[in-house]
C-alpha positions in Angstrom: -37.3 6.4 8.0 -35.7 5.1 11.2 -31.9 5.0 11.6 -29.8 3.6 14.4 -27.6 6.2 16.1 -24.9 5.6 18.7 -23.2 8.2 20.9 -21.8 8.4 24.4 -23.6 9.6 27.5 -20.9 12.3 28.0 -22.1 15.9 28.1 -20.5 16.9 24.8 -22.4 14.2 22.9 -25.8 14.7 24.7 -25.4 18.5 24.2 -24.8 17.9 20.4 -27.6 15.4 19.8 -30.3 16.7 22.2 -32.1 18.9 19.6 -31.9 16.1 16.9 -33.4 13.2 18.9 -35.9 15.3 20.8 -37.3 16.9 17.6 -36.3 20.5 18.6 -35.4 20.8 14.9 -37.2 19.5 11.9 -35.7 16.1 11.2 -37.2 15.9 7.7 -38.9 12.6 8.2 -36.0 10.8 9.9 -36.3 9.2 13.4 -33.5 7.7 15.4 -33.1 4.6 17.6 -30.5 5.8 20.0 -27.8 3.6 21.8 -25.8 5.2 24.6 -22.4 3.6 25.1 -18.9 4.5 26.2 -16.5 5.3 23.4 -14.7 1.9 23.2 -18.1 0.1 23.1 -19.0 2.3 20.2 -15.7 1.6 18.6 -16.4 -2.2 18.8 -19.9 -1.7 17.5 -18.5 0.1 14.5 -16.0 -2.7 13.9 -19.0 -5.0 13.7 -21.0 -2.6 11.5 -23.9 -2.6 13.9 -25.1 1.0 13.6 -26.2 3.3 10.8 -24.6 6.4 12.4 -22.2 6.4 15.3 -19.7 8.3 17.3 -16.2 6.7 17.3 -12.6 7.4 18.0 -10.6 8.5 15.0 -8.2 5.7 15.7 -11.0 3.2 15.3 -12.3 4.9 12.2 -9.1 3.8 10.4 -10.3 0.2 10.7 -13.9 0.8 9.4 -13.3 3.5 6.7 -14.4 1.0 4.0 -17.8 0.7 5.6 -18.3 4.2 7.2 -17.7 7.8 5.9 -17.0 10.7 8.2 -19.6 13.5 8.5 -18.5 17.1 8.6 -20.7 17.8 11.6 -20.5 16.4 15.2 -16.8 15.8 15.6 -14.7 16.5 18.7 -11.4 18.3 17.8 -9.6 21.1 19.5 -6.6 22.5 21.2 -6.0 21.8 24.9 -8.4 18.9 24.8 -6.1 15.9 24.6 -5.8 12.8 26.9 -3.7 13.0 30.0 -1.3 10.5 31.3 -1.5 10.5 35.1 -0.2 8.7 38.2 -0.6 8.3 41.9 3.2 8.6 42.2 5.6 11.2 40.9 7.4 10.1 37.8 9.4 13.3 37.5 7.4 14.4 34.5 7.2 13.3 30.9 11.0 12.6 30.5 11.2 10.2 33.4 13.6 7.3 32.5 10.9 4.7 33.5 8.7 5.9 30.7 11.3 5.8 28.0 13.0 2.5 29.0 12.4 -0.5 26.6 12.5 -2.8 29.6 9.9 -1.0 31.7 7.2 -3.1 33.4 4.8 -0.2 34.2 1.1 -1.2 33.9 -1.0 1.4 32.1 -4.7 1.7 32.3 -6.1 2.8 28.9 -9.7 3.6 28.0 -9.7 1.2 25.0 -7.4 -0.2 22.4 -9.0 1.7 19.5 -9.2 5.1 21.3 -7.3 8.1 19.9 -5.8 8.4 23.4 -4.1 5.0 23.0 -2.9 6.0 19.5 -1.2 9.1 20.9 0.3 7.1 23.8 1.8 4.8 21.3 3.3 7.7 19.3 4.8 9.4 22.4 5.8 6.3 24.5 6.2 3.3 22.2 7.8 1.3 25.0 4.7 1.5 27.3 3.3 -1.8 26.2 1.9 -3.4 29.4 -1.7 -2.0 28.9 -4.9 -2.9 30.6 -8.2 -1.9 29.0 -10.6 -0.2 31.4 -13.8 1.8 31.1 -12.6 5.4 31.1 -14.4 6.2 34.4 -12.7 3.4 36.3 -9.1 4.5 35.6 -8.8 6.9 38.5 -10.0 4.3 41.0 -7.6 1.7 39.6 -4.7 4.2 40.2 -5.8 4.9 43.7 -6.1 1.2 44.4 -2.6 0.7 42.9 -3.9 -1.8 40.4 -2.1 0.2 37.7 1.0 2.5 37.7 -0.2 5.0 35.1 -3.6 6.0 33.8 -4.6 7.5 30.4 -7.7 9.7 31.1 -10.2 11.3 28.8 -13.5 13.2 29.1 -14.5 14.7 32.4 -11.8 12.9 34.3 -9.5 15.8 33.1 -11.4 17.9 35.7 -11.5 15.5 38.6 -8.1 13.7 38.9 -6.4 16.5 40.9 -9.2 16.4 43.5 -8.3 12.8 44.1 -4.6 13.5 44.7 -3.5 12.2 41.3 -0.6 13.8 39.3 -0.3 14.7 35.6 2.7 13.2 34.0 2.1 14.5 30.4 -0.6 16.1 28.4 -0.7 14.1 25.2 -2.8 16.8 23.5 0.0 19.3 24.1 2.4 16.7 22.7 0.3 16.4 19.5 0.0 20.1 19.0 3.7 20.7 19.3 4.4 17.8 16.9 1.9 18.9 14.2 0.5 22.4 14.9 -3.0 20.9 14.3 -6.0 20.6 16.5 -6.2 17.1 18.0 -8.9 14.9 16.4 -10.5 12.8 19.2 -13.8 11.5 17.9 -16.0 11.8 14.9 -19.5 10.9 13.7 -19.6 8.4 10.8 -22.4 7.1 8.6 -22.8 3.8 6.8 -21.6 4.1 3.2 -24.5 1.8 2.1 -27.1 4.5 2.9 -28.2 6.7 0.0 -26.1 9.7 -0.5 -29.2 11.9 0.0 -29.7 10.4 3.4 -26.0 10.8 4.3 -26.1 14.5 3.4 -29.4 15.0 5.2 -28.0 13.4 8.4 -25.0 15.7 8.2 -27.2 18.7 7.8 -29.4 17.7 10.7 -26.5 17.1 13.1 -25.1 20.5 12.1 -28.5 22.1 12.9 -28.6 20.3 16.2 -25.2 21.7 17.2 -26.2 25.1 16.1 -29.5 24.9 18.1 -27.5 23.8 21.2 -25.2 26.7 20.9 -28.1 29.1 20.5 -30.0 27.5 23.4 -27.3 26.1 25.7 -29.6 25.4 28.6 -32.3 23.7 26.5 -31.0 20.2 27.0 -29.8 20.5 30.6 -32.2 17.9 32.0 -31.2 15.4 29.3 -27.5 16.1 29.7 -27.7 15.9 33.5 -29.7 12.6 33.3 -26.8 10.9 31.4 -24.0 12.7 33.3 -25.2 11.1 36.5 -23.5 12.6 39.5 -21.5 15.1 37.6 -21.8 18.7 38.9 -23.3 21.2 36.4 -20.2 23.3 36.4 -18.1 20.2 35.3 -20.7 19.3 32.7 -20.4 22.7 31.0 -16.6 22.7 31.3 -16.7 19.4 29.5 -19.0 20.8 26.8 -16.9 24.0 26.3 -13.8 21.8 25.9 -15.1 19.4 23.3 -17.8 21.2 21.4 -16.6 24.1 19.2 -16.5 25.3 15.6 -15.2 21.9 14.4 -18.4 20.3 15.8 -20.5 22.4 13.5 -18.3 21.8 10.4 -14.8 20.3 10.2 -13.8 22.8 7.5 -10.4 22.9 5.9 -8.6 23.1 9.3 -10.4 20.1 10.8 -9.9 17.9 7.7 -6.2 18.8 7.7 -6.0 17.7 11.3 -7.7 14.3 10.6 -5.6 13.8 7.5 -2.4 14.5 9.5 -3.4 12.0 12.2 -4.0 9.3 9.6 -0.8 10.1 7.7 1.3 9.8 10.8 -0.4 6.7 12.0 0.1 5.0 8.6 3.7 6.0 8.4 4.4 4.5 11.8 2.5 1.3 11.0 -0.1 1.9 13.7 -3.1 1.6 11.3 -3.5 -0.1 7.9 -3.4 1.8 4.6 -6.8 3.3 3.7 -8.0 3.4 0.0 -11.3 5.2 0.5 -12.0 8.9 0.7 -12.6 9.5 4.4 -15.4 12.0 4.1 -18.9 12.0 2.8 
């Protein structure tokens, strides 16, 4: 049986899925047609219901929970892994009056409307409404070219912005952790609810095995990871993996599910996402 599978070319995702798609584990008769896209493109594909299995932002998941269920394996959650709000100029830190003013005209580059990063920005700074959607890898350049005033960065840009002379204004992951005490849920792997439950459970099991294989053989997928990471240095690739792939990627567990539930509860209370009737999980 062939299933369509979407995930990003970022090192954390290629690290997780290498063993699965290259048959380094027994896939129990399943094969996968793989689509590599940035997270917001994957979010949009999920909104259209295009893929059987896909990585997406937890923010986007709120809008497709009737069609997709969350797997326990493959998610990106953690402490100290949240998006950063950065600038070319000094805004005197997170409490700068410009950030809090209802009348500000600051232009903010975001990595997508449905990203969890944008959700957290809305919680922390509801008055920052002048947003421009950009591919996450273009945000630093837009700041340097003064096309935007602030940039919301995710993924490997956390490790590169300082080298380009850019300044951190606030760590939104740290904001979330102080607010809730939970790990921050960034992205999850979901599966179409129309697939047989046996297939859903098998896919969950295989992704868990793929993550476990990657942890046991961390250099096994290096060529695959490097191919999709393009010009990224190997040290940055593995910093990226260490940051986003952890125990929650093997199994959400009680802590991980609590973090996801807290995110959705807060978002619903603040009117950021619609009410959800379905059980989120397979």
